[in-house]
RODO-2510 file (C-alpha; in nm, 4 decimals, decimal comma):
residues 365
     n   res          X          Y          Z
     1     m    -0,7558     4,7724     1,2750
     2     i    -0,8392     4,7408     0,9263
     3     t    -0,4414     4,6213     0,9021
     4     v    -0,4621     4,3899     1,1125
     5     v    -0,7983     4,2312     0,9447
     6     v    -0,6451     4,2405     0,5798
     7     v    -0,3842     4,0329     0,7616
     8     s    -0,5883     3,7759     0,9179
     9     v    -0,8054     3,7347     0,5963
    10     l    -0,4697     3,7049     0,4018
    11     l    -0,2869     3,4584     0,6350
    12     s    -0,6709     3,2805     0,6282
    13     a    -0,6693     3,2496     0,2743
    14     g    -0,2721     3,1288     0,2686
    15     a    -0,3664     2,8804     0,4858
    16     l    -0,6810     2,7387     0,3403
    17     g    -0,5025     2,7897    -0,0156
    18     g    -0,2288     2,5699     0,1066
    19     g    -0,4627     2,3152     0,3051
    20     w    -0,6145     2,2531    -0,0250
    21     y    -0,2983     2,2011    -0,2308
    22     y    -0,1863     1,9566     0,0559
    23     s    -0,5298     1,8187    -0,0152
    24     g    -0,5080     1,7786    -0,3439
    25     e    -0,1587     1,5969    -0,3377
    26     l    -0,3662     1,3480    -0,0942
    27     l    -0,7035     1,3137    -0,2491
    28     d    -0,6220     1,3228    -0,6736
    29     p    -0,5569     0,9607    -0,7919
    30     a    -0,3442     1,1943    -1,0626
    31     n    -0,1001     1,3035    -0,7910
    32     a    -0,0377     0,9411    -0,6931
    33     r     0,0444     0,8270    -0,9927
    34     p     0,4798     0,7777    -0,9377
    35     g     0,6837     0,9818    -1,2053
    36     y     1,0685     0,8798    -1,3265
    37     r     1,3005     1,0577    -1,0809
    38     d     1,5927     0,7976    -1,1279
    39     e     1,8226     0,7624    -1,4261
    40     v     2,0861     0,4787    -1,6089
    41     v     2,3838     0,5648    -1,6399
    42     s     2,5123     0,2092    -1,8298
    43     s     2,4240    -0,1144    -1,8619
    44     t     2,5806    -0,4570    -1,8931
    45     a     2,4810    -0,8484    -1,8763
    46     g     2,3927    -0,9042    -1,5095
    47     t     2,4422    -0,5563    -1,4258
    48     v     2,3135    -0,1516    -1,4055
    49     v     2,4452     0,1201    -1,2853
    50     l     2,2139     0,4356    -1,1781
    51     r     2,2327     0,7617    -1,1008
    52     e     2,3181     0,7758    -0,6879
    53     s     2,0282     0,9150    -0,5275
    54     r     1,8650     0,7768    -0,2080
    55     v     1,6672     0,5449    -0,3562
    56     t     1,8534     0,4047    -0,6185
    57     a     2,0958     0,2826    -0,3261
    58     l     1,8362     0,1433    -0,1106
    59     p     1,9300    -0,2422    -0,0147
    60     g     1,7523    -0,5424    -0,1215
    61     t     1,5039    -0,6548    -0,4185
    62     w     1,3309    -0,3821    -0,6408
    63     g     1,1633    -0,3322    -0,9886
    64     l     1,3159    -0,1271    -1,2218
    65     v     1,0684     0,0573    -1,4430
    66     w     1,0619     0,3120    -1,7369
    67     p     0,8280     0,3629    -1,9856
    68     g     0,7447     0,0730    -2,1899
    69     g     0,9478    -0,1764    -1,9762
    70     s     1,0301    -0,3521    -1,6660
    71     a     1,3429    -0,5396    -1,4836
    72     e     1,4756    -0,6892    -1,1780
    73     v     1,7585    -0,5362    -0,9789
    74     g     1,8957    -0,6979    -0,6782
    75     a     2,1770    -0,5833    -0,4351
    76     v     2,4356    -0,2939    -0,4896
    77     v     2,7521    -0,4075    -0,5890
    78     e     2,9045    -0,0911    -0,5823
    79     r     2,8898     0,2663    -0,5061
    80     a     3,1547     0,5222    -0,7092
    81     g     3,1663     0,7983    -0,8558
    82     g     2,8104     0,9217    -0,8367
    83     g     2,6972     0,5783    -0,9552
    84     v     2,5189     0,2503    -0,8185
    85     v     2,5911    -0,0349    -0,9485
    86     r     2,3443    -0,2791    -0,8819
    87     e     2,2426    -0,6720    -0,9852
    88     l     2,0269    -0,6536    -1,2544
    89     r     1,7568    -0,9894    -1,3969
    90     g     1,6714    -0,8687    -1,7454
    91     a     1,7429    -0,5835    -1,9947
    92     a     1,8060    -0,2726    -1,9140
    93     p     1,6819     0,0631    -2,1038
    94     p     1,9633     0,2534    -2,3179
    95     d     2,1668     0,4755    -2,1561
    96     g     2,0135     0,8201    -1,9979
    97     t     1,6600     0,6853    -2,0023
    98     r     1,4589     0,8101    -1,6964
    99     v     1,3658     0,5095    -1,4600
   100     r     1,1827     0,4533    -1,1001
   101     l     1,2719     0,1815    -0,8558
   102     e     0,9304    -0,0040    -0,7591
   103     t     0,8709    -0,2559    -0,4405
   104     a     0,6173    -0,4482    -0,6413
   105     v     0,8639    -0,5619    -0,8584
   106     w     0,6743    -0,7067    -1,1729
   107     p     0,4292    -0,5114    -1,3029
   108     t     0,3111    -0,8018    -1,5423
   109     d     0,0500    -1,0928    -1,3661
   110     p     0,0833    -1,3891    -1,1919
   111     r     0,1834    -1,6275    -1,4935
   112     t     0,4242    -1,3773    -1,6496
   113     a     0,5910    -1,2935    -1,3082
   114     r     0,5902    -1,5710    -1,0741
   115     g     0,4345    -1,9109    -1,3256
   116     l     0,0987    -1,9188    -1,1404
   117     d    -0,1945    -1,9836    -1,3145
   118     y    -0,4930    -1,7107    -1,2679
   119     a    -0,7846    -1,5814    -1,4194
   120     e    -0,8785    -1,2451    -1,4891
   121     v    -1,2322    -1,1971    -1,3203
   122     p    -1,4909    -0,8935    -1,2519
   123     i    -1,5894    -0,7867    -0,9327
   124     r    -1,9499    -0,6779    -0,9277
   125     t    -1,9223    -0,3357    -0,6728
   126     e    -2,1708    -0,0695    -0,6239
   127     l    -2,0038     0,1375    -0,9312
   128     g    -1,9870    -0,1492    -1,1650
   129     d    -1,7208    -0,4233    -1,2388
   130     a    -1,3586    -0,3992    -1,0911
   131     p    -1,1031    -0,6218    -1,2757
   132     a    -0,9203    -0,8774    -1,0529
   133     w    -0,6500    -1,1439    -1,0579
   134     l    -0,8017    -1,4892    -0,8955
   135     v    -0,4916    -1,7238    -0,8438
   136     p    -0,6701    -2,0592    -0,7364
   137     a    -0,5672    -2,3299    -0,4824
   138     t    -0,6951    -2,5620    -0,2796
   139     s    -0,8117    -2,4508     0,0477
   140     s    -1,2073    -2,2682     0,1463
   141     t    -0,9596    -1,9769     0,3000
   142     w    -0,9236    -1,7384     0,0555
   143     v    -0,6776    -1,4583     0,0985
   144     v    -0,8181    -1,1042    -0,0767
   145     a    -0,5558    -0,8641    -0,1342
   146     v    -0,5910    -0,4869    -0,1064
   147     h    -0,3245    -0,2556    -0,2448
   148     g    -0,2091     0,0920    -0,1508
   149     r    -0,2615     0,4362    -0,2250
   150     g    -0,1650     0,4572    -0,6031
   151     g    -0,0386     0,1203    -0,6311
   152     s    -0,1575    -0,2034    -0,8296
   153     r    -0,2951    -0,5521    -0,7781
   154     a     0,1173    -0,6119    -0,8687
   155     e     0,1818    -0,5564    -0,4602
   156     v     0,0660    -0,9343    -0,4222
   157     l     0,3133    -1,0639    -0,7110
   158     r     0,5972    -1,0874    -0,4050
   159     v     0,3986    -1,3209    -0,1816
   160     a     0,1942    -1,4833    -0,4038
   161     p     0,3901    -1,7919    -0,4171
   162     t     0,4165    -1,7676    -0,0675
   163     l     0,0114    -1,7940     0,0052
   164     h    -0,0004    -2,0450    -0,3285
   165     a     0,2107    -2,3054    -0,1488
   166     l     0,0075    -2,2818     0,1789
   167     g    -0,3372    -2,3827    -0,0566
   168     l    -0,4673    -2,0605    -0,0202
   169     p    -0,6678    -1,9361    -0,3012
   170     v    -0,5783    -1,4865    -0,3826
   171     l    -0,8153    -1,2456    -0,4863
   172     a    -0,6356    -0,9696    -0,6032
   173     v    -0,7908    -0,6400    -0,6069
   174     t    -0,8836    -0,3182    -0,7782
   175     y    -1,1034    -0,0615    -0,6023
   176     r    -1,2478     0,2388    -0,7459
   177     n    -1,0176     0,4741    -0,9225
   178     d    -0,7760     0,2140    -1,0314
   179     e    -0,6964     0,1520    -1,3945
   180     g    -0,9843    -0,0478    -1,5406
   181     a    -1,1661     0,0234    -1,2801
   182     p    -1,4554     0,2337    -1,1884
   183     r    -1,4312     0,6019    -1,1271
   184     s    -1,6055     0,7350    -0,8319
   185     p    -1,8340     0,9821    -0,8165
   186     d    -1,5875     1,2789    -0,7494
   187     g    -1,3008     1,1072    -0,9042
   188     l    -1,1053     1,1775    -0,5649
   189     y    -0,9999     0,9203    -0,3160
   190     h    -1,1439     0,8475     0,0014
   191     l    -0,8563     0,7296     0,1954
   192     g    -1,0517     0,3704     0,2670
   193     d    -1,3838     0,5608     0,3634
   194     t    -1,5623     0,4574     0,0605
   195     e    -1,2926     0,2018    -0,1028
   196     w    -1,4061    -0,0585     0,1606
   197     r    -1,7115    -0,1061    -0,0048
   198     d    -1,5760    -0,2456    -0,3015
   199     v    -1,3192    -0,4895    -0,0793
   200     e    -1,7123    -0,5743     0,0276
   201     a    -1,7989    -0,6532    -0,3265
   202     a    -1,4687    -0,9122    -0,3102
   203     v    -1,5371    -1,0890     0,0290
   204     r    -1,8988    -1,1291    -0,1248
   205     y    -1,7282    -1,2867    -0,4510
   206     a    -1,4883    -1,5088    -0,2590
   207     l    -1,7653    -1,6598    -0,0374
   208     e    -1,9872    -1,7022    -0,3246
   209     h    -1,7379    -1,8951    -0,5271
   210     g    -1,6465    -2,1597    -0,2713
   211     a    -1,4330    -1,9829     0,0650
   212     r    -1,6188    -1,9937     0,3974
   213     e    -1,3933    -1,7478     0,5250
   214     v    -1,1090    -1,4760     0,4171
   215     v    -0,7630    -1,3400     0,4843
   216     l    -0,7520    -0,9511     0,4031
   217     y    -0,4289    -0,8611     0,3442
   218     g    -0,3638    -0,5073     0,2935
   219     w    -0,0781    -0,2531     0,2008
   220     s    -0,0029     0,1233     0,3088
   221     m    -0,3910     0,2600     0,2438
   222     g    -0,4869    -0,0944     0,1415
   223     g    -0,4419    -0,1135     0,5688
   224     a    -0,6869     0,1682     0,5869
   225     v    -0,9447     0,0146     0,3221
   226     v    -0,9145    -0,3190     0,5630
   227     g    -0,9445    -0,1118     0,9234
   228     q    -1,2456     0,0415     0,7628
   229     f    -1,4151    -0,2919     0,6517
   230     l    -1,3739    -0,4745     0,9356
   231     g    -1,5766    -0,1659     1,1442
   232     r    -1,8314    -0,1293     0,8839
   233     s    -1,9123    -0,4339     0,6651
   234     a    -2,1852    -0,7064     0,7405
   235     q    -1,9028    -0,8893     0,5929
   236     a    -1,6475    -0,8568     0,8298
   237     g    -1,7751    -1,1912     1,0148
   238     a    -1,5908    -1,4123     0,7522
   239     v    -1,2569    -1,2335     0,8411
   240     a    -1,0524    -1,5437     1,0164
   241     a    -0,7464    -1,3520     0,9644
   242     v    -0,5572    -1,0270     0,8754
   243     v    -0,1860    -0,9070     0,7279
   244     l    -0,1395    -0,5509     0,6988
   245     d     0,2393    -0,4171     0,5150
   246     a     0,3127    -0,0646     0,6529
   247     p    -0,0549     0,0120     0,6769
   248     v    -0,2281     0,3512     0,7313
   249     v    -0,3423     0,3135     1,0630
   250     s    -0,3703     0,6826     1,1504
   251     w    -0,4480     0,9315     0,8682
   252     t    -0,3350     1,2125     1,0933
   253     r    -0,0068     1,0558     1,1920
   254     t     0,0828     1,0027     0,8550
   255     l    -0,0074     1,3625     0,7259
   256     e     0,2009     1,4696     1,0219
   257     l     0,4910     1,2417     0,8979
   258     q     0,4530     1,3145     0,5565
   259     s     0,4520     1,7302     0,5936
   260     r     0,7980     1,6995     0,7704
   261     e     0,9462     1,4676     0,5035
   262     r     0,8313     1,7455     0,2668
   263     g     0,9117     2,0787     0,4789
   264     v     0,5270     2,1307     0,4900
   265     p     0,4519     2,3251     0,8150
   266     k     0,2869     2,0874     1,0756
   267     a    -0,0340     2,3520     1,1322
   268     f    -0,0993     2,2902     0,7346
   269     v    -0,2312     1,8939     0,8408
   270     p    -0,5569     2,0032     1,0120
   271     v    -0,6289     2,2430     0,7480
   272     a    -0,5969     2,0090     0,4984
   273     e    -0,7759     1,7522     0,6770
   274     l    -1,0890     2,0070     0,6743
   275     v    -1,0668     2,0466     0,3132
   276     s    -1,0743     1,7241     0,2439
   277     d    -1,3537     1,6854     0,4960
   278     w    -1,5062     1,9598     0,2786
   279     r    -1,4097     1,7808    -0,0540
   280     a    -1,4713     1,4266     0,0666
   281     d    -1,6860     1,3977     0,3730
   282     l    -1,4031     1,1935     0,5270
   283     d    -1,4096     1,1754     0,9213
   284     f    -1,0165     1,1698     0,9948
   285     d    -1,0820     1,0554     1,3499
   286     r    -1,2900     0,6977     1,2451
   287     f    -0,9260     0,6098     1,1122
   288     d    -0,7506     0,5955     1,3859
   289     l    -0,7812     0,2363     1,4769
   290     a    -0,5972     0,2400     1,8310
   291     e    -0,8217     0,5243     1,9148
   292     h    -1,1453     0,3557     1,7098
   293     p    -1,0633     0,0095     1,6652
   294     p    -1,2955    -0,2542     1,4287
   295     a    -1,5564    -0,3768     1,5381
   296     h    -1,4585    -0,6746     1,4121
   297     r    -1,0539    -0,7829     1,4992
   298     p    -0,9333    -1,0780     1,4130
   299     p    -0,5648    -1,1934     1,4590
   300     t    -0,3970    -0,9559     1,2957
   301     l     0,0413    -0,9579     1,1833
   302     l     0,1335    -0,6230     1,1299
   303     v     0,4466    -0,5654     0,9401
   304     h     0,6289    -0,1656     0,9189
   305     g     0,9532    -0,1223     0,8014
   306     g     1,1765     0,0973     1,0689
   307     a     1,3119     0,3636     0,8149
   308     d     0,9452     0,4255     0,6510
   309     g     0,9187     0,8135     0,5553
   310     t     0,5999     0,7470     0,4318
   311     v     0,3715     0,5912     0,7054
   312     p     0,4980     0,6348     1,0206
   313     a     0,5875     0,3079     1,2068
   314     g     0,5130     0,4983     1,5169
   315     a     0,1792     0,4600     1,4393
   316     s     0,1837     0,0877     1,3962
   317     r     0,4005     0,0314     1,6718
   318     d     0,1376     0,2506     1,9375
   319     l    -0,1783    -0,0013     1,8061
   320     a     0,0184    -0,2936     1,8600
   321     a     0,0857    -0,2199     2,2143
   322     a    -0,2610    -0,0509     2,2743
   323     a    -0,3990    -0,3957     2,1064
   324     p    -0,3988    -0,6114     2,4353
   325     g    -0,6534    -0,3832     2,5969
   326     l    -0,8567    -0,3888     2,2983
   327     d    -0,8666    -0,7417     2,2822
   328     w    -0,7041    -0,7660     1,9425
   329     p    -0,4504    -1,0449     1,9183
   330     v    -0,2163    -0,8333     1,6859
   331     r     0,1835    -0,9488     1,6368
   332     y     0,3985    -0,6561     1,5313
   333     v     0,7128    -0,7659     1,3517
   334     e     0,9472    -0,4293     1,2174
   335     v     1,2093    -0,4801     1,0014
   336     p     1,4997    -0,2596     1,0349
   337     g     1,6218     0,0201     0,7745
   338     a     1,2936    -0,0891     0,5510
   339     e     1,1247     0,1317     0,3464
   340     h     0,7901     0,1681     0,3084
   341     t     0,6447    -0,1409     0,2140
   342     a     0,9684    -0,2964     0,1479
   343     a     1,0065    -0,5055     0,4247
   344     w     0,9556    -0,8038     0,1563
   345     n     1,2618    -0,6340    -0,0444
   346     a     1,4531    -0,5997     0,2337
   347     d     1,4807    -0,9920     0,3054
   348     p     1,2191    -1,1835     0,0868
   349     a     1,2806    -1,5543     0,2522
   350     a     1,2879    -1,3380     0,6198
   351     y     0,9400    -1,1951     0,5326
   352     e     0,8054    -1,4839     0,3559
   353     r     0,8662    -1,7179     0,6963
   354     v     0,7001    -1,4492     0,9413
   355     v     0,3587    -1,4700     0,6853
   356     a     0,3337    -1,8067     0,6466
   357     g     0,4373    -1,8818     1,0304
   358     f     0,1199    -1,6839     1,1100
   359     l    -0,0755    -1,7998     0,8445
   360     r    -0,0291    -2,1737     0,9327
   361     a    -0,0663    -2,0849     1,3137
   362     e    -0,4169    -1,9234     1,2300
   363     v    -0,5864    -2,0229     0,8928
   364     v    -0,4392    -2,3198     0,7328
   365     r    -0,5885    -2,6157     0,8288
***
């Protein structure tokens, strides 16, 4: 009997330890910041050779980032001898430099990256001022852009010219625990459960500075933030339309996918949720938008890559299938072969046509 008790205690402790580790991977902002896992082999004018990996061989347009620099890479020209030759716009770093490919192609600002005038504006949140970019335009409908976990407002630079051409001002926000933004009291992400209040402050800013209504545009965890805003904010009625790109519409299903991708036993997922609840007071059921739809359900464009290994496209498919019964007008577009938040990168022109067509139909007067 004693042996059985000891084994049970050890197994429970091991599960809790694994759950604590997995919870830390999810909640600690430091664990969301990507490193430099790939390597430059060589470069010439117009091309760069990267050591072959699953990421460096992905099709489309990507940002190439290294400590202190960045460039834009395009289509794969050749794969041979363990290297991937890609089109290069800009200067590559020295041979042997550790790099990473990013979906957010330009880690700069709207003027440097896309030739768009902008202002840096402070958004007064409950924790202090959070910086945002404001790209002005003519419409009284503003776009409030919400990046994903570990990302930055540079996410919006891919679609900023399309939004600007439609006459829509863009407010690209930061939220708690972002660089330059206030730290949360516990220093942890709350996966949308508190971050939505920072987006509420941004919507309030827009309404106080000329907007009559807003479009919320969220990527990845930004989708979870948008979902919580729609369900819990007094400002939700000001949202005329929503665009979600590879959004988290169920954290449980997202964690189950990531556990498979990382080789973590699925049994750790409920334990990680329990530990995350202890650490950050999170109700994971609340994030399942199909089971618990938000109170305000405006017309929504939902885009997801079919090869997303970070946030499951299946959850987006299920939300789209459930939407008619929820009285939620959702248009779902899946991009075959696209990785996480990489639908634009796979085919920028097609992505921009879909977004522009949706917004013309819903909000452009």
